[in-house]
N, C-alpha and C positions, 0 to 999 in steps of 0.2 A: 504462477497458477499450473495445474497440471491437468493434461487432455481437455481443455476448455475450447469449443469449437468457435471458431471465430469466421466473420465475412468482412471482406474489404469491398464497401458498399459503391467505392467508384469504380473499382477494376472488376468488380462483380465476381468473385470467387471466393471459395471458402477452403479453411485450413483446421487442422488441429493439433497444434505442437503437442508435443510429448511434456514438454517442461519449459516454462518462461521463468526465468529467475536470475537471480546475481550470483555470479559465479566467484568467489574470492580469489581463486587461484590465478583468474584472469583479471581480476578486478575491472568488470566489466558486467553487465547484463544482458540478457538476449533468449536466444532460442537454443535448446539442446534437445536433440534428438536420439533417443536412447536405441540400441541396435543390440541383439542378442545374438548374432551370426557373425561368422568371420568373413562372409563374403561381404566385402564394404564396396559399395557403389558410389562412382563418383556423381550419381544425380541426388545424391543427399545433398550435396551442395545448392542446388537449384530449389530442391524443397525447402531447405531452411532460409534461404533467400526470399522465396514465397511468403513463408511463415514469417519471417520478421517485418516485411512490408504489410501484413495484416495487425500482426500485433502492433503497430506502431498507429494504425488509426484509431484503436483505444487504448493505447497506454503510450502517449507521447514522451514521456521521460527514458525510455527503455534504450537500452545501450545499443551497440553494433555486433554482439556477439554472435556469433553462429556456430554451433559445435555439435559433433557428434561423442556420445560417450557409449563405448564400444564394451558390454560387458564380457568378462572372460571368467573360464571355468578355475583358473588358477591364479595365484598372486602373479602379479598385482590386483587382479579382479577387474580393473576397469583400465580403459585407455581413451583418452580424449584426442580429437584431432578437431583441430579448429580451421574453420573456411574463411578467407579473407579476400578472396578474389572479387573486385568490384563487378566483373562482369557477369557474376552468377545472376546477379538482381535483372541486368539487361536480358540475357539469357530466358530467364523466367518470363519477363514481360512479352519480348518475343515469341515464347512458346505460346503464349495465353493468345496472344494476336492472330498468329497463325491458325490455331485450332478454330478459334471465332470466324477466320477468312473462310476456310475449309468447310466450315458448316454452314457459313452462309450461302455458298454456293455449291452447297448439297454435294459435296466431294468426299465425305466420310463414309464409310461402310454403314455406320448405324444409320443414316438418313438417306440412303439409296445410291450413294457414291460409289465408285469403282473398288 
């Protein structure tokens, strides 16, 4: 599926993966984040980890693929980067829990914190 908003009901967050599909080149299925800029961010690895966790709630049979598809103006016109660090998922969960802790203790600027 493409651009379908998803909610992880247990962990209480939402995502909208660009594409969830099987990619034959990698013989796996999962999330593919499409980027049209040369500025590649390491945060995309965390983003795809969060997306894959949420996808698995609604699509149990999905694989482990987490990839970025970089669109380029000249041949070969695209480049894949696969993320496979298992710490990406752990990092996402830690960030989510840290945000919630800061929010609960009113330490975020948005709710009167410093």
